[in-house]
ZASEKE-117040 format. One line per 4 residues: number of its first residue (from 1); their letters; for each residue x, y, z of N, C-alpha, C. Coordinates in pm, 1 decimal, m for minus. Example, Ala and Ser with C-alpha at 12.3 -4.5 7.8 and 13.67 -1.06 7.14 Angstrom:
residues 2
1 = AS = 1319.0 m569.0 780.0 1230.0 m450.0 780.0 1320.0 m330.0 780.0; 1285.0 m225.0 708.0 1367.0 m106.0 714.0 1290.0 3.0 787.0 .
This chain:
residues 72
1 = XXXX = 106.9 21.6 1539.1 77.3 m82.3 1441.6 201.3 m105.4 1355.9; 229.1 m229.3 1326.0 343.9 m265.4 1244.5 322.2 m220.7 1099.7; 432.1 m203.7 1028.7 419.1 m175.4 887.2 399.2 m307.0 813.4; 343.7 m299.6 696.9 317.7 m419.4 617.8 185.2 m407.9 547.0 .
5 = XXXX = 136.0 m521.5 500.8 8.7 m524.2 429.3 m97.6 m581.8 522.5; m215.4 m520.5 519.5 m323.2 m559.8 609.1 m453.7 m571.9 532.6; m540.7 m656.3 583.5 m677.0 m668.7 532.4 m770.0 m658.8 653.2; m883.5 m592.6 632.3 m984.6 m582.7 736.5 m1103.0 m667.6 696.2 .
9 = XXXX = m1146.8 m757.2 785.9 m1259.5 m844.5 753.1 m1392.1 m774.8 780.6; m1501.8 m846.0 755.1 m1635.0 m787.1 769.4 m1669.1 m751.9 914.1; m1595.4 m809.1 1010.8 m1617.6 m778.9 1152.3 m1532.1 m662.1 1200.8; m1449.2 m607.2 1113.8 m1363.4 m495.2 1150.0 m1229.6 m537.6 1208.6 .
13 = XXXX = m1199.8 m666.7 1209.2 m1070.2 m714.6 1257.8 m965.5 m695.6 1149.7; m846.6 m654.6 1191.6 m737.7 m630.6 1097.6 m638.9 m745.8 1104.0; m600.0 m796.0 986.2 m510.4 m910.3 975.3 m392.3 m872.2 888.9; m272.9 m909.1 932.5 m152.0 m881.0 855.4 m123.5 m998.6 763.2 .
17 = XXXX = m78.1 m967.0 642.2 m43.1 m1071.2 547.1 78.6 m1029.5 466.5; 136.7 m1127.0 398.5 245.1 m1099.2 304.8 230.1 m1189.2 184.0; 290.6 m1145.3 75.0 290.0 m1223.3 m49.0 426.7 m1287.7 m67.3; 425.7 m1415.2 m101.6 549.6 m1490.7 m125.6 543.4 m1548.0 m266.6 .
21 = XXXX = 574.8 m1463.8 m365.3 571.4 m1508.2 m504.8 710.4 m1553.0 m547.6; 714.1 m1635.0 m651.9 840.2 m1681.8 m706.9 838.4 m1657.6 m857.0; 919.1 m1566.9 m906.9 1013.9 m1482.3 m835.4 942.0 m1373.5 m755.8; 1014.2 m1313.1 m666.1 955.6 m1212.2 m577.5 891.5 m1096.7 m655.4 .
25 = XXXX = 950.0 m1059.5 m769.8 899.9 m947.0 m849.8 765.4 m977.8 m915.2; 726.9 m1103.4 m919.8 602.6 m1142.0 m988.4 480.0 m1073.8 m929.6; 485.8 m1037.3 m802.7 369.3 m971.0 m741.9 337.2 m838.0 m809.6; 431.9 m783.4 m883.8 411.1 m654.8 m951.3 373.4 m670.1 m1098.6 .
29 = XXXX = 372.8 m791.0 m1150.1 343.0 m814.2 m1290.9 192.8 m822.6 m1312.5; 141.9 m752.0 m1412.7 m2.1 m758.4 m1441.2 m40.5 m893.1 m1501.6; 56.9 m968.9 m1547.9 27.6 m1099.6 m1607.8 31.0 m1213.4 m1505.4; 79.7 m1186.0 m1383.8 90.1 m1290.6 m1281.5 m39.7 m1299.6 m1201.4 .
33 = XXXX = m96.4 m1417.8 m1195.4 m215.5 m1440.3 m1113.6 m171.5 m1487.0 m975.3; m202.7 m1407.0 m875.3 m167.3 m1442.4 m738.2 m247.0 m1565.9 m697.6; m176.1 m1666.8 m649.0 m240.5 m1789.6 m602.5 m261.9 m1781.2 m451.8; m364.0 m1850.0 m403.9 m390.2 m1849.5 m260.0 m269.8 m1900.3 m181.3 .
37 = XXXX = m194.4 m1992.1 m239.2 m76.8 m2047.1 m170.1 35.3 m1943.7 m155.4; 28.6 m1833.8 m230.5 129.4 m1728.3 m221.5 93.5 m1622.5 m117.4; m24.1 m1633.0 m58.5 m70.4 m1536.8 41.5 m52.2 m1599.0 179.1; 25.2 m1533.3 264.0 51.7 m1582.6 399.4 m12.6 m1488.1 500.4 .
41 = XXXX = m109.0 m1539.8 577.4 m172.4 m1462.0 683.8 m85.3 m1480.1 808.1; m33.3 m1370.7 860.8 69.3 m1378.8 964.9 14.8 m1388.8 1107.0; m97.2 m1330.1 1135.1 m141.9 m1321.7 1274.0 m278.5 m1386.6 1296.0; m303.5 m1497.4 1229.0 m433.3 m1563.6 1239.4 m413.0 m1710.9 1275.1 .
45 = XXXX = m438.4 m1748.4 1400.3 m418.8 m1888.1 1440.9 m528.3 m1982.7 1391.2; m642.3 m1929.4 1349.3 m754.9 m2011.5 1303.8 m740.1 m2040.8 1154.6; m720.6 m2168.5 1119.8 m696.4 m2207.2 979.8 m815.7 m2173.5 889.5; m936.4 m2191.3 940.3 m1055.5 m2162.8 859.7 m1065.0 m2013.5 828.9 .
49 = XXXX = m1037.2 m1930.1 927.3 m1041.1 m1785.4 906.6 m929.6 m1743.0 810.4; m811.1 m1802.4 825.0 m700.0 m1770.5 734.7 m735.8 m1807.8 590.9; m802.2 m1921.3 571.9 m844.3 m1963.0 437.3 m945.5 m1864.4 380.6; m1036.8 m1817.3 463.3 m1135.9 m1717.8 419.4 m1066.8 m1587.8 377.5 .
53 = XXXX = m968.9 m1544.8 456.0 m896.0 m1422.3 423.7 m814.5 m1438.1 295.3; m750.3 m1554.8 277.4 m675.7 m1579.7 153.8 m768.4 m1574.9 32.8; m887.7 m1629.9 46.3 m984.3 m1627.3 m64.3 m1025.0 m1483.5 m96.9; m1053.7 m1404.2 5.7 m1090.6 m1263.7 m15.2 m978.8 m1189.3 m88.0 .
57 = XXXX = m855.7 m1210.0 m43.8 m742.4 m1141.8 m105.3 m719.8 m1188.5 m248.5; m727.7 m1318.3 m272.7 m707.5 m1371.0 m407.3 m809.1 m1312.1 m504.3; m933.5 m1302.2 m462.2 m1037.1 m1243.0 m547.4 m1008.7 m1095.3 m573.6; m967.2 m1022.0 m469.8 m936.7 m879.4 m486.8 m817.1 m859.2 m579.1 .
61 = XXXX = m713.3 m941.9 m563.9 m596.1 m930.8 m650.8 m630.7 m962.5 m795.5; m718.8 m1057.9 m817.2 m757.7 m1093.5 m954.5 m835.1 m979.4 m1020.2; m923.9 m915.5 m945.6 m997.2 m799.1 m997.9 m899.2 m688.2 m1035.2; m803.3 m661.9 m946.0 m704.7 m557.4 m972.8 m617.4 m591.9 m1092.6 .
65 = XXXX = m577.5 m719.2 m1104.1 m495.7 m763.1 m1217.7 m568.7 m740.1 m1349.5; m697.7 m773.3 m1351.6 m776.7 m754.8 m1473.8 m790.4 m606.8 m1508.2; m810.1 m522.7 m1408.7 m818.3 m378.4 m1432.8 m688.0 m323.6 m1489.7; m576.9 m365.8 m1431.7 m446.5 m319.1 m1480.5 m420.0 m371.0 m1621.3 .
69 = XXXX = m455.2 m494.2 m1648.4 m431.9 m551.0 m1781.1 m516.1 m480.6 m1887.7; m637.6 m438.5 m1850.8 m723.6 m370.8 m1948.3 m673.7 m228.5 m1977.3; m594.3 m173.0 m1887.1 m539.7 m38.8 m1906.7 m409.0 m39.4 m1983.9; m351.2 m156.9 m2005.9 m223.1 m166.4 m2079.2 m242.7 m146.9 m2227.6 .
């Protein structure tokens, strides 16, 4: 398996993705809200499935951002 970031969907399929934030360091900031347009699904030819995965990731990142911000 390649290195990188992966998400597993409800069917158990694994999908590789990457974040393309501007600036690149923004992905580590607790104040930066990851946008769906910054999430790139690399190995998914189906646009509808890729959109579903981006939505799942965006929601998970927002939950994590809020948790980190509350701990600051």
